[in-house]
C-alpha positions in Angstrom: 0.0 0.0 0.0 1.3 3.4 -1.0 0.8 6.5 1.2 1.6 10.1 0.4 4.2 11.8 2.6 1.4 13.7 4.2 -0.6 10.6 4.9 2.5 8.9 6.5 2.9 11.9 8.8 -0.7 11.9 9.8 -0.7 8.1 10.5 2.6 8.4 12.4 1.3 11.2 14.6 -2.0 9.4 15.1 -0.2 6.3 16.3 2.0 8.3 18.7 -1.0 10.0 20.2 -3.0 6.8 20.4 -0.1 5.0 22.4 0.3 8.0 24.6 -3.4 8.3 25.5 -4.2 4.5 25.3 -7.7 5.2 24.0 -9.5 6.0 20.8 -8.9 9.6 19.6 -11.4 12.2 18.6 -10.4 14.0 15.4 -10.2 17.4 17.2 -7.3 16.0 19.3 -5.5 15.0 16.1 -6.2 18.4 14.5 -4.7 20.2 17.5 -1.4 18.2 17.3 -1.2 18.4 13.5 -2.0 22.2 13.7 -4.8 21.9 11.1 -8.5 22.6 11.4 -10.9 19.9 12.6 -12.5 19.4 9.2 -9.2 18.7 7.6 -8.2 16.3 10.3 -11.5 14.5 10.0 -11.1 14.1 6.3 -7.6 12.8 6.7 -8.7 10.2 9.2 -11.6 9.1 7.1 -9.2 8.6 4.2 -6.9 6.4 6.3 -10.0 4.5 7.4 -10.9 3.8 3.8 -7.5 2.3 3.4 -8.1 -0.1 6.3 -5.6 1.6 8.6 -8.1 3.1 11.1 -11.5 2.2 12.3 -14.1 4.6 13.6 -16.8 4.2 16.2 -19.5 6.4 17.6 -19.6 7.1 21.3 -23.1 8.1 22.6 -23.3 11.2 24.8 -23.0 10.6 28.5 -25.9 11.4 30.9 -24.0 14.5 31.9 -23.9 15.7 28.3 -27.7 15.2 28.0 -29.0 14.9 24.5 -25.8 16.1 22.7 -24.5 14.5 19.6 -22.6 11.2 19.5 -18.8 11.6 19.2 -16.8 9.9 16.5 -13.5 8.5 17.6 -10.8 6.5 15.7 -8.6 3.6 16.5 -5.7 2.1 14.5 -6.0 -1.3 12.9 -3.3 -4.0 13.1 -2.3 -3.1 9.6 -1.5 0.6 10.6 1.6 -0.1 12.7 2.7 -2.9 10.4 2.6 -0.6 7.3 4.3 2.3 9.1 7.1 0.0 10.3 7.5 -1.3 6.8 7.7 2.3 5.4 10.2 3.1 8.2 12.6 0.4 7.2 11.3 -3.0 6.3 9.5 -3.6 9.6 12.9 -2.5 10.9 14.1 -6.1 10.7 15.5 -6.6 14.2 18.1 -9.2 13.2 19.5 -7.0 10.4 19.6 -4.0 12.7 21.4 -5.9 15.5 24.0 -7.2 13.0 24.7 -3.7 11.8 24.7 -2.2 15.3 27.1 -4.8 16.6 29.4 -4.4 13.6 29.7 -0.7 14.0 30.1 -0.7 17.8 32.6 -3.6 17.6 34.7 -1.7 15.0 34.7 1.4 17.2 35.9 -0.6 20.2 38.5 -2.4 18.1 39.7 0.9 16.7 40.2 2.8 20.0 43.2 5.0 19.8 43.2 5.1 15.9 41.6 7.6 13.5 38.9 5.1 12.5 39.8 5.6 8.9 38.9 2.1 7.8 35.5 2.2 9.5 34.7 5.6 8.0 35.6 4.4 4.5 33.4 1.4 5.0 30.5 3.5 6.1 30.9 5.9 3.2 30.8 3.0 0.8 27.6 1.7 2.3 25.7 4.9 2.7 24.7 5.5 -0.9 23.5 1.9 -1.3 21.6 1.6 1.9 17.8 1.4 1.6 16.7 0.9 5.3 16.0 4.3 6.8 17.0 3.2 10.3 20.4 1.7 9.2 21.0 4.5 6.7 20.6 7.2 9.4 22.7 5.3 11.9 25.5 4.9 9.4 25.3 8.5 8.3 25.4 9.9 11.8 28.3 7.6 12.7 30.2 8.8 9.7 29.7 12.5 10.7 30.8 11.7 14.3 33.9 10.0 13.0 34.8 12.9 10.7 34.4 15.3 13.6 36.5 13.0 15.7 39.3 13.1 13.1 39.2 16.9 13.1 39.5 16.8 16.9 42.6 14.6 16.7 44.1 16.9 14.1 43.4 19.9 16.3 45.3 18.5 19.3 42.3 17.5 21.3 39.9 20.4 20.6 36.7 19.2 22.3 34.4 19.0 19.2 32.9 15.7 20.3 31.7 17.3 23.5 30.1 20.1 21.6 27.8 17.5 19.8 26.0 16.9 23.1 25.5 20.6 23.5 23.9 20.7 20.1 21.4 18.0 21.1 22.8 14.7 20.1 21.7 12.0 20.7 18.3 13.5 21.2 15.6 14.5 18.7 17.0 18.0 18.2 20.5 16.7 17.4 19.2 14.1 15.0 17.4 16.8 13.0 20.4 19.1 13.2 22.8 16.8 11.4 22.5 18.5 8.1 23.7 21.7 9.7 26.7 19.9 11.2 27.7 18.6 7.8 27.5 22.1 6.4 29.7 23.3 9.2 32.2 20.5 8.5 32.5 21.7 4.9 34.0 25.0 6.2 36.6 23.4 8.4 40.1 23.8 7.0 41.3 20.4 8.1 38.3 18.5 6.9 38.7 15.8 4.3 37.1 17.3 1.2 36.2 13.9 -0.3 34.4 12.9 2.9 32.6 16.2 3.5 31.5 16.4 -0.2 30.0 12.9 0.0 28.2 13.7 3.3 26.9 17.0 1.9 25.5 15.2 -1.1 23.5 13.0 1.4 22.0 15.6 3.6 18.6 15.9 1.8 18.3 12.1 1.7 19.2 11.9 5.4 16.4 14.3 6.3 13.9 12.3 4.2 15.0 9.0 5.7 14.9 10.5 9.2 11.3 11.7 8.5 10.3 8.1 7.7 11.2 6.8 11.1 8.4 6.3 13.6 8.9 7.2 17.3 10.1 3.7 18.2 12.8 3.7 15.5 13.9 7.2 16.5 14.4 6.0 20.0 16.5 3.1 18.7 18.5 5.5 16.7 19.1 7.9 19.6 20.2 5.0 21.8 22.6 3.9 19.2 24.1 7.4 18.7 24.5 7.6 22.4 26.5 4.4 22.4 28.7 5.6 19.5 29.4 8.9 21.2 30.2 7.1 24.5 32.9 5.0 22.8 34.4 7.8 20.8 34.5 10.3 23.7 36.4 8.0 26.1 
């Protein structure tokens, strides 16, 4: 099933709200969080319902509400989360993710005290071919961190890695700010031009891939980035 980018955003936000509230959602609640009017939100949810991703039900007014109108609320179907996970990276494929995660973290541990040049080259070779949003964003962020680490080594210990935490990594703000970090790298005199050019060419794709991740996958990515930074910092 194909969804437009807008439909993916609406479905992702709906699922996040549903899991937070643990109850069916009225369309006005969705409208508030999407910052659209209630009619637009209602139409969006009805469209997702037609695609089998949501189901609606009518809640009669309570005695306290008297003879008011019934309220229409929406719940996700089993297909909703499955589809969103698939769009966010092939149901995120736990086994594949764990293999990649262990490979990168293992290489970081093994390369302690080096410039991680071999790992960086390996990541750069994989990035352009990677189709899984979760793995792609993990490899892209790792490559940026390693490039910054190399600059730190060249600059006799200038604390650039520490500055990444001040910029928000590994949290949501930092994940979204990666494009700006790459632009900043391109102005660093000691930066490897081949590496920064390749990373710059990937920034738009990175933002697109990051936008495809649901909240659970973003948490996995944040946890992974925290592990990477913890190894590189020490």
